[in-house]
C-alpha positions as CSV (number, residue, x, y, z in Angstrom):
1,M,0.0,0.0,0.0
2,D,1.2,3.5,-0.9
3,L,0.4,5.3,2.3
4,A,1.0,8.8,0.9
5,V,-1.6,8.1,-1.9
6,Y,-4.0,6.4,0.7
7,A,-3.7,9.5,3.0
8,A,-4.3,11.9,0.2
9,A,-7.4,9.9,-1.0
10,H,-9.0,10.1,2.5
11,E,-7.7,13.4,3.8
12,A,-11.0,15.2,3.0
13,E,-13.0,12.6,5.0
14,W,-10.7,13.0,8.0
15,R,-10.9,16.8,7.9
16,R,-14.7,16.6,7.7
17,L,-14.6,14.2,10.8
18,D,-12.5,16.7,12.7
19,D,-14.9,19.5,11.8
20,L,-17.9,17.5,13.0
21,V,-16.1,16.6,16.3
22,K,-15.4,20.3,17.0
23,R,-19.1,21.2,16.4
24,R,-20.5,18.1,18.2
25,R,-22.7,20.1,20.5
26,R,-24.4,22.0,17.6
27,L,-24.9,19.2,15.1
28,S,-28.2,18.5,13.3
29,G,-29.6,14.9,13.1
30,A,-28.1,14.4,9.7
31,E,-24.7,15.6,10.8
32,I,-24.8,13.3,13.8
33,D,-25.4,10.3,11.4
34,E,-22.6,11.6,9.2
35,L,-20.3,11.8,12.3
36,V,-21.0,8.2,13.2
37,A,-20.4,7.0,9.7
38,L,-17.1,8.9,9.3
39,Y,-16.0,7.6,12.7
40,Q,-16.6,4.0,11.6
41,Q,-14.8,4.7,8.2
42,T,-11.8,6.3,9.9
43,T,-11.5,3.4,12.3
44,T,-11.3,1.1,9.2
45,H,-8.7,3.4,7.7
46,L,-6.6,3.3,10.9
47,S,-6.7,-0.5,10.9
48,A,-5.5,-0.6,7.3
49,V,-2.7,1.9,8.0
50,Q,-1.6,-0.1,11.0
51,S,-1.5,-3.3,9.0
52,A,0.8,-1.6,6.5
53,G,3.1,-0.8,9.4
54,Q,5.2,1.8,7.5
55,D,4.3,5.2,8.9
56,P,4.1,5.5,12.7
57,I,3.4,9.3,12.4
58,L,0.3,8.6,10.3
59,V,-0.8,5.9,12.7
60,A,-0.5,8.2,15.7
61,A,-2.4,11.0,13.9
62,L,-5.3,8.7,12.9
63,S,-5.3,7.1,16.4
64,S,-5.8,10.6,17.9
65,R,-8.6,11.4,15.4
66,V,-10.4,8.1,16.2
67,A,-10.0,8.7,20.0
68,R,-11.6,12.2,19.7
69,A,-14.3,10.9,17.4
70,R,-15.1,8.0,19.8
71,A,-15.4,10.5,22.7
72,A,-17.8,12.6,20.6
73,V,-19.9,9.6,19.5
74,V,-20.2,7.7,22.8
75,G,-19.9,10.7,25.2
76,A,-16.9,9.5,27.1
77,S,-13.2,10.2,27.0
78,T,-10.2,7.9,27.2
79,P,-9.0,7.7,30.8
80,G,-6.0,9.9,31.5
81,W,-3.8,7.0,32.8
82,S,-4.6,5.0,29.7
83,M,-3.3,7.8,27.6
84,V,-0.1,8.0,29.7
85,T,0.4,4.3,29.5
86,R,-0.1,4.3,25.7
87,F,2.4,7.1,25.4
88,A,5.0,5.3,27.5
89,L,4.5,1.9,25.9
90,V,3.7,2.7,22.3
91,S,4.1,6.3,21.1
92,F,7.5,7.1,22.6
93,P,9.1,3.8,21.9
94,A,7.8,3.9,18.3
95,M,9.3,7.3,17.7
96,A,12.6,6.3,19.3
97,Y,12.7,3.1,17.1
98,R,12.0,5.2,14.1
99,A,15.2,7.2,14.8
100,R,17.2,4.2,15.7
101,W,19.9,4.5,13.0
102,W,20.5,8.2,13.7
103,W,20.5,7.3,17.4
104,L,23.2,4.6,17.0
105,G,25.2,6.9,14.8
106,T,25.3,9.8,17.3
107,A,26.1,7.4,20.1
108,A,28.9,5.7,18.2
109,G,30.4,9.0,17.0
110,S,30.3,10.6,20.4
111,L,31.8,7.7,22.1
112,V,34.6,7.5,19.6
113,V,35.4,11.2,20.1
114,A,35.3,10.8,23.9
115,F,37.6,7.7,23.9
116,V,40.1,9.3,21.4
117,I,40.3,12.5,23.5
118,G,40.6,10.5,26.7
119,W,43.4,8.4,25.3
120,W,45.2,11.5,24.0
121,V,45.0,13.2,27.4
122,A,45.9,10.1,29.4
123,R,49.0,9.4,27.4
124,S,50.4,13.0,27.1
125,A,51.9,14.8,30.0
126,Q,52.2,17.9,27.8
127,V,48.5,17.9,27.0
128,Q,47.7,17.6,30.7
129,A,50.0,20.5,31.6
130,A,48.4,22.6,28.9
131,L,44.9,22.0,30.3
132,L,45.6,22.7,34.0
133,P,48.4,23.4,36.5
134,P,49.5,20.2,38.3
135,S,48.0,21.5,41.6
136,Q,44.6,21.9,40.1
137,V,44.8,18.6,38.3
138,S,45.6,16.9,41.6
139,R,42.6,18.7,43.3
140,L,40.4,17.7,40.4
141,V,41.2,14.0,40.3
142,H,41.6,13.5,44.1
143,H,38.8,15.6,45.5
144,Q,36.5,17.6,43.2
145,F,35.3,14.9,40.8
146,Q,34.3,12.5,43.5
147,H,32.9,15.0,46.0
148,Y,30.8,16.7,43.3
149,Y,28.3,13.8,43.7
150,S,28.1,14.0,47.5
151,Q,28.1,17.6,48.5
152,Y,24.6,18.9,47.9
153,A,21.1,18.1,49.2
154,A,19.9,15.2,47.1
155,T,16.6,16.6,46.1
156,S,18.0,19.9,45.0
157,F,20.9,18.3,43.3
158,A,18.5,16.0,41.3
159,A,16.5,19.0,40.2
160,Q,19.7,20.9,39.1
161,V,20.9,17.9,37.1
162,W,17.5,17.3,35.6
163,T,17.0,20.8,34.4
164,H,20.6,21.0,33.0
165,N,20.2,17.7,31.1
166,V,16.8,18.7,29.8
167,W,18.4,22.0,28.5
168,V,21.3,20.1,26.8
169,A,18.8,17.7,25.2
170,A,16.6,20.6,24.1
171,E,19.6,22.3,22.5
172,S,20.5,19.1,20.7
173,L,16.9,18.6,19.4
174,I,15.8,22.1,18.6
175,F,19.0,23.2,16.9
176,G,18.6,20.4,14.5
177,I,16.4,22.7,12.4
178,L,19.6,24.6,11.5
179,L,20.8,21.7,9.3
180,G,22.0,19.9,12.5
181,L,25.3,21.9,12.7
182,P,24.7,23.3,16.3
183,T,23.6,19.8,17.3
184,L,26.9,18.4,16.2
185,W,28.7,21.0,18.2
186,V,26.7,20.2,21.4
187,L,27.6,16.5,20.9
188,F,31.3,17.3,20.4
189,A,31.5,19.6,23.4
190,N,30.0,17.0,25.7
191,A,32.1,14.2,24.3
192,S,35.3,16.2,24.6
193,N,34.4,17.2,28.2
194,V,33.9,13.6,29.2
195,G,37.0,12.5,27.4
196,T,39.2,15.2,29.0
197,V,38.1,14.6,32.5
198,G,38.3,10.8,32.0
199,G,41.8,11.1,30.6
200,L,43.0,13.1,33.5
201,M,41.5,10.6,36.0
202,I,43.0,7.6,34.2
203,A,46.4,9.3,34.0
204,H,46.4,9.6,37.8
205,G,45.2,6.1,38.5
206,K,41.6,7.0,39.1
207,G,40.1,5.4,36.0
208,V,38.1,2.8,38.1
209,L,36.7,5.6,40.2
210,F,35.8,7.6,37.1
211,F,33.8,4.8,35.5
212,A,32.3,3.8,38.9
213,L,30.8,7.3,39.2
214,I,29.8,7.8,35.6
215,L,28.2,4.5,34.8
216,P,25.2,4.3,37.2
217,H,23.5,7.4,35.8
218,G,25.5,7.9,32.6
219,L,24.2,4.9,30.7
220,L,20.7,6.3,30.8
221,E,21.6,9.9,30.7
222,L,23.9,9.7,27.6
223,S,21.4,7.5,25.8
224,A,18.8,10.2,26.3
225,V,21.1,12.9,25.0
226,F,22.1,10.8,22.0
227,L,18.4,10.2,21.2
228,A,17.7,14.0,21.4
229,A,20.7,14.7,19.1
230,A,19.6,12.0,16.7
231,T,16.1,13.5,16.5
232,G,17.6,16.9,15.9
233,L,19.9,15.7,13.2
234,R,17.0,13.8,11.5
235,L,15.0,17.0,11.6
236,G,17.9,18.9,10.0
237,W,18.3,16.3,7.3
238,T,14.6,16.7,6.5
239,V,15.3,20.3,5.6
240,I,18.0,19.1,3.2
241,D,16.2,16.1,1.8
242,P,12.4,15.8,2.6
243,G,12.1,12.8,0.3
244,P,8.9,12.3,-1.7
245,R,6.9,14.6,0.7
246,P,6.6,18.4,0.3
247,R,9.2,20.0,2.5
248,A,6.6,21.8,4.6
249,R,4.7,18.6,5.2
250,A,7.9,16.7,6.0
251,L,9.0,19.3,8.5
252,A,5.6,19.3,10.2
253,E,5.6,15.5,10.5
254,E,9.1,15.4,11.8
255,G,8.3,18.2,14.2
256,R,5.4,16.3,15.7
257,A,7.7,13.2,16.1
258,S,10.3,15.5,17.8
259,I,7.7,16.7,20.3
260,T,6.9,13.1,21.2
261,I,10.6,12.4,21.8
262,A,11.0,15.6,23.8
263,L,8.1,14.7,26.2
264,G,9.5,11.2,26.7
265,L,13.0,12.4,27.4
266,I,11.8,14.8,30.1
267,V,10.8,11.7,32.1
268,V,13.9,9.7,31.1
269,L,16.2,12.5,32.2
270,L,14.2,13.0,35.5
271,T,14.9,9.3,36.2
272,S,18.6,9.8,35.4
273,G,18.8,12.9,37.7
274,L,17.3,10.9,40.6
275,I,19.8,8.1,40.0
276,E,22.7,10.6,39.9
277,A,21.6,12.3,43.1
278,F,20.6,9.3,45.2
279,V,22.4,6.3,43.8
280,T,25.8,7.5,42.3
281,P,27.2,8.7,45.7
282,S,26.3,5.5,47.5
283,P,29.0,3.3,48.9
284,L,27.8,0.2,47.0
285,A,29.7,-1.5,44.3
286,T,29.1,-0.1,40.8
287,W,27.0,-3.0,39.6
288,A,24.9,-2.7,42.7
289,R,24.4,1.0,42.3
290,R,23.2,0.4,38.8
291,A,20.6,-2.1,40.1
292,D,19.5,-0.4,43.4
293,P,17.9,3.0,42.9
294,G,16.8,3.3,46.5
295,H,20.3,3.5,48.0
296,G,22.6,6.4,48.7
297,R,20.2,9.1,50.0
298,G,21.7,11.7,52.3
299,A,22.2,15.4,52.9
300,R,24.7,17.2,50.7
301,R,26.1,20.6,50.3
302,R,26.9,22.1,46.9
303,P,30.5,22.7,46.0
304,R,31.4,26.3,45.6
305,G,33.0,26.0,42.2
306,R,31.1,26.0,39.0
307,L,30.6,22.5,37.6
308,T,29.2,21.4,34.3
309,H,27.7,18.3,32.9
310,P,28.2,15.5,31.9
311,G,32.0,15.5,32.4
312,R,32.0,17.1,35.8
313,P,33.8,19.0,37.0
314,S,34.7,20.9,33.8
315,T,38.3,21.6,33.2
316,A,37.2,24.9,31.6
317,C,35.5,25.9,34.8
318,V,38.6,25.0,36.8
319,L,40.8,27.1,34.6
320,S,38.4,30.0,34.9
321,R,38.9,30.0,38.7
322,A,42.7,29.8,38.4
């Protein structure tokens, strides 16, 4: 089935259904009969599109239409928790799967950059000296990096981390409209930050500590950032190559998919922030901290220096305080 042709053939019926749903309290008897008939037809259309299984955006749009029409016909609305469950189990995973190759590409590219920079920093004393004076490197690797996770009230720290991560993800996603170039810069900046701090930690025998602190929250957090960047890059590529769709329509469809991703990532990054605030500082082994989100609660004070995310504390911030 050619879904573009199918959608164009039935677009007028779907728009008429939308119009009747909007005016449902002022319909005549004939219009009520028309509403019921169009609702039944659109339900059949949704079933056909789902069977084709090629366009999750069209499926989501028709599902929304059918839900609104059902509420107008039977006089009831879908329970709120049912909608939340459908979003968590269907809509968000479907949009993430749709961007899977972009997602894997951004993850692989970022990890390669981080590992290369980390290897370069760890092997070169000259590079380390150019980054920071020895006294500040010692303070970073022996105190600042580890204490960053345990010197602030857990709830406030979680909120701070969450808002920062949401901002980074939003930058990666929204800037995609500018052909994806700012998104690539955000990815590079975060990867280089992680690689630089990791290289310094490894060079001073703190590699195990670095990964023990990064892994519990970083696996989920970085996956979310990579997904946001992948969605942004896909949006930017749509500007360049919209495919068989008109550019305006392609951007509108990708924009709706991006909103779904953004809403899902807000919850994912909240979970990551809670893990970082309550689990990462706990004394458990790394594998246990990844599995036990209820451990590690405690009162913390915020360190006075500016720290950035995700390669905290940032060498740039340490230099600025020198």
